[in-house]
C-alpha positions in Angstrom: 0.0 -0.3 -0.3 1.4 3.8 -0.9 1.3 6.6 1.2 -0.8 8.9 1.0 1.3 12.4 -0.1 0.5 15.6 -1.0 0.4 16.3 -5.0 1.8 19.6 -6.3 2.6 20.5 -9.9 5.7 22.9 -10.2 5.6 25.3 -13.0 8.3 26.3 -14.5 9.2 28.7 -17.4 10.4 25.9 -19.6 8.2 22.9 -18.5 5.6 22.2 -16.0 6.2 19.0 -13.6 4.8 17.0 -11.2 5.5 16.1 -7.6 4.9 14.8 -4.4 5.5 16.2 -1.2 7.0 14.1 2.1 7.5 15.5 5.6 7.5 18.5 7.6 7.3 21.2 5.8 10.8 22.8 8.1 12.7 19.5 7.4 15.7 19.4 5.8 15.2 20.5 2.0 15.8 17.0 -0.3 14.9 16.8 -4.5 14.5 13.2 -5.0 15.0 11.9 -8.4 13.4 8.1 -9.6 15.1 6.3 -12.2 14.7 5.7 -15.8 11.3 5.0 -17.3 9.7 5.0 -13.8 8.1 7.8 -11.4 7.8 9.6 -8.2 6.1 6.6 -6.9 9.9 5.3 -6.7 10.1 6.9 -2.8 6.6 5.6 -2.0 8.3 3.0 0.2 11.2 4.7 1.4 10.1 8.4 1.9 7.8 7.9 4.5 10.7 6.3 6.4 13.0 9.5 6.3 13.2 11.7 9.4 13.3 15.6 9.5 13.3 15.8 5.6 11.2 17.6 3.5 10.9 15.7 0.3 10.3 16.7 -3.1 9.9 13.5 -5.5 9.6 14.6 -8.8 8.0 13.0 -12.0 11.0 13.5 -14.1 10.1 15.1 -17.5 8.9 12.8 -19.9 8.0 10.7 -17.0 4.4 9.9 -14.8 2.3 13.5 -14.9 5.1 15.4 -15.8 5.3 17.1 -19.4 6.9 15.9 -22.1 9.5 17.8 -23.9 8.7 20.0 -27.3 8.9 18.2 -30.5 12.6 18.4 -31.7 14.3 18.5 -28.1 15.3 15.2 -26.5 16.2 14.3 -23.3 20.1 15.0 -22.3 21.3 14.6 -18.8 21.9 18.3 -18.6 18.2 19.6 -19.3 17.5 17.1 -16.6 20.0 18.6 -14.8 18.7 22.6 -15.2 15.3 21.2 -14.7 16.2 20.7 -10.5 17.7 23.6 -10.8 14.9 25.4 -11.7 12.7 23.6 -8.8 14.8 24.7 -6.5 14.6 28.0 -7.8 10.8 27.7 -7.8 11.0 26.5 -4.1 13.3 29.3 -2.9 15.8 26.8 -2.2 19.6 28.1 -2.7 21.1 25.4 -1.0 19.2 21.5 -0.7 20.5 18.1 -0.9 19.7 15.4 -3.6 18.1 11.9 -3.2 18.4 9.8 -6.2 18.0 6.4 -8.0 19.8 5.4 -11.0 19.1 7.9 -13.5 18.1 10.3 -10.6 21.7 9.1 -8.9 23.4 10.1 -11.9 21.6 13.2 -12.6 21.9 14.5 -8.9 26.1 13.5 -9.2 26.4 15.8 -12.3 24.8 18.4 -10.3 26.8 18.3 -7.2 29.5 18.5 -8.9 28.4 21.2 -11.7 27.2 23.4 -8.9 28.9 22.1 -5.4 27.3 25.4 -3.4 24.4 24.5 -3.9 24.0 21.0 -2.6 24.2 19.8 1.1 23.7 16.2 0.7 24.3 13.6 -1.9 22.5 10.3 -1.5 22.3 7.9 -4.2 21.0 4.4 -4.9 22.7 2.0 -7.1 23.5 4.8 -9.2 26.6 7.3 -9.6 27.9 8.2 -13.0 26.6 8.2 -16.2 27.6 5.6 -18.7 31.0 6.4 -20.7 32.2 6.3 -23.8 35.5 6.1 -25.5 35.7 9.4 -27.3 36.9 7.6 -30.9 33.4 6.5 -31.0 31.6 9.9 -31.1 30.8 10.3 -34.6 29.0 7.0 -34.5 27.6 6.5 -31.6 25.6 10.1 -32.8 24.9 8.9 -36.7 23.2 5.8 -35.0 21.5 8.3 -32.1 20.1 10.2 -35.3 18.7 7.4 -37.1 16.8 5.8 -34.0 15.6 9.0 -33.6 13.7 9.2 -37.1 12.7 5.5 -36.9 11.1 6.2 -33.5 8.3 8.2 -35.9 7.5 5.2 -36.8 6.8 3.0 -33.8 4.0 2.9 -31.6 3.7 2.4 -27.7 2.4 -1.0 -26.8 -1.2 -1.1 -25.6 -2.4 -3.9 -23.1 -5.8 -4.6 -22.4 -6.0 -5.1 -18.9 -3.9 -3.6 -15.8 -2.3 -6.7 -14.2 -0.9 -7.4 -18.3 1.0 -3.4 -18.0 1.8 -4.6 -14.6 3.4 -7.9 -15.4 4.8 -6.0 -18.4 6.9 -3.9 -16.2 7.8 -7.0 -13.7 9.5 -8.7 -16.4 11.2 -4.9 -18.3 14.5 -4.2 -18.8 15.3 -4.2 -14.9 13.2 -6.5 -13.5 10.7 -5.3 -10.1 8.6 -7.2 -8.1 4.9 -7.3 -8.3 4.1 -4.6 -5.3 7.1 -2.2 -7.0 5.5 -2.3 -10.7 1.9 -1.9 -8.9 3.3 1.2 -7.3 5.2 2.9 -10.9 1.9 1.4 -12.3 -0.7 3.9 -10.4 1.0 6.8 -11.5 2.6 5.5 -14.9 -0.4 4.1 -16.9 -3.3 6.0 -18.8 -6.1 4.5 -20.4 -6.2 4.4 -24.2 -8.8 3.0 -26.9 -8.6 -1.0 -26.4 -6.4 -0.4 -23.0 -3.7 0.8 -21.3 0.0 2.3 -21.9 2.8 4.1 -20.5 2.6 7.6 -20.3 6.2 7.9 -20.5 7.4 10.0 -23.7 9.1 7.4 -26.5 11.8 9.2 -26.7 13.1 7.9 -23.4 13.8 4.9 -24.9 16.2 6.3 -27.8 20.1 6.2 -26.6 22.2 9.3 -26.0 23.5 10.5 -28.9 26.8 11.9 -27.1 28.7 10.0 -24.3 31.1 11.3 -21.6 34.2 9.6 -21.5 35.8 7.9 -17.8 38.0 11.0 -17.5 35.3 13.6 -17.9 32.4 11.4 -15.5 34.8 11.4 -12.9 35.7 15.0 -13.1 32.3 15.7 -11.5 32.9 12.8 -8.5 36.4 14.9 -7.6 34.0 18.3 -7.7 31.3 17.1 -5.4 31.7 19.2 -2.2 29.2 18.0 0.2 28.9 14.5 2.4 28.3 11.2 -0.3 26.5 7.9 0.6 26.0 5.8 -1.7 23.5 2.4 -1.2 24.7 -0.4 -3.6 22.1 -3.2 -4.0 24.0 -6.4 -4.0 22.3 -7.8 -6.7 21.8 -4.7 -8.8 24.1 -2.5 -11.1 26.8 -1.2 -9.7 28.1 -4.0 -7.9 29.0 -5.4 -11.3 31.3 -2.1 -11.1 34.0 -3.1 -8.2 36.3 -0.8 -10.3 34.7 1.5 -10.3 33.1 1.7 -7.0 36.7 1.4 -5.7 37.7 4.5 -6.9 34.7 7.0 -5.2 35.2 8.8 -2.4 31.8 8.3 -1.0 31.1 6.4 1.9 29.5 3.2 -0.1 27.1 0.5 1.9 25.9 -2.5 0.2 22.5 -3.4 1.2 20.5 -7.2 0.2 18.3 -7.1 -2.7 18.0 -6.2 -6.6 18.4 -2.5 -8.5 15.2 -1.3 -6.9 16.2 -2.4 -3.4 14.5 0.8 -2.2 11.2 0.1 -3.5 10.8 -3.8 -4.0 9.6 -4.2 -0.7 9.4 -3.5 3.0 12.6 -4.8 4.2 14.5 -3.4 1.2 13.3 -0.1 2.0 13.8 -0.3 5.9 17.2 -1.0 5.2 17.6 2.1 2.9 15.6 4.5 5.1 18.2 3.4 8.1 21.0 4.2 5.7 19.6 7.3 5.1 18.5 8.3 8.3 22.0 7.7 9.7 23.3 9.9 7.2 21.2 12.9 7.2 21.6 13.1 10.7 24.7 13.5 11.1 26.8 16.6 11.7 
């Protein structure tokens, strides 16, 4: 069961985003960012367990109930970072903490490295730096991405005749999740269409990034982070497969049992992640 929360809409100068609010108004300001193709319900289990925080859990652009970017625009990492800054500006938060999962963790890391004076705490869940590439492949990657963008015009979103089939499809997605997790994401991510249901997410989100940072560029963001940082690694998740990356991080790193969505898949995982972050955010 999801915890009742306050729903808000944020009319930014360039886009309208939806969000859930958790915690006391005078709590530590936190902007929470979900993973790729997820939505604000990614934090439905975790956020109510975090103490003393004023959490704004966004539906990132193109996800959940937030607006899609206009025709001709894309979903570059830097655009998400700008969205978060605009949210902070609208809320009057000159300094704030970030809590991100997967893609949301990457966006959080990039913002904390780009503007370290704005971020007080950096909480990351099974995500840290963006996928990297060697510079020599840049032209080939861009060409493939441009062609994929053209091809997308002829594709239609899948339609599921029942809610249950849509939930089952999410359970078996690129990153598998529990039924309860899929149901929570579906509450916010599905919409009725002729013939059944489809996901609200913008189809352009499935396109590969046309440009990737090199490893050296990505690690430059890590080195510039100026606030305390806590990374929770899922024992059966994505980052555990990259010990060489984890060994280079100047952050506190804790490994917890569970898959990539360990904070959402079940109650026990959410409790373990909450315990870790409650200690982190309370630390002097």
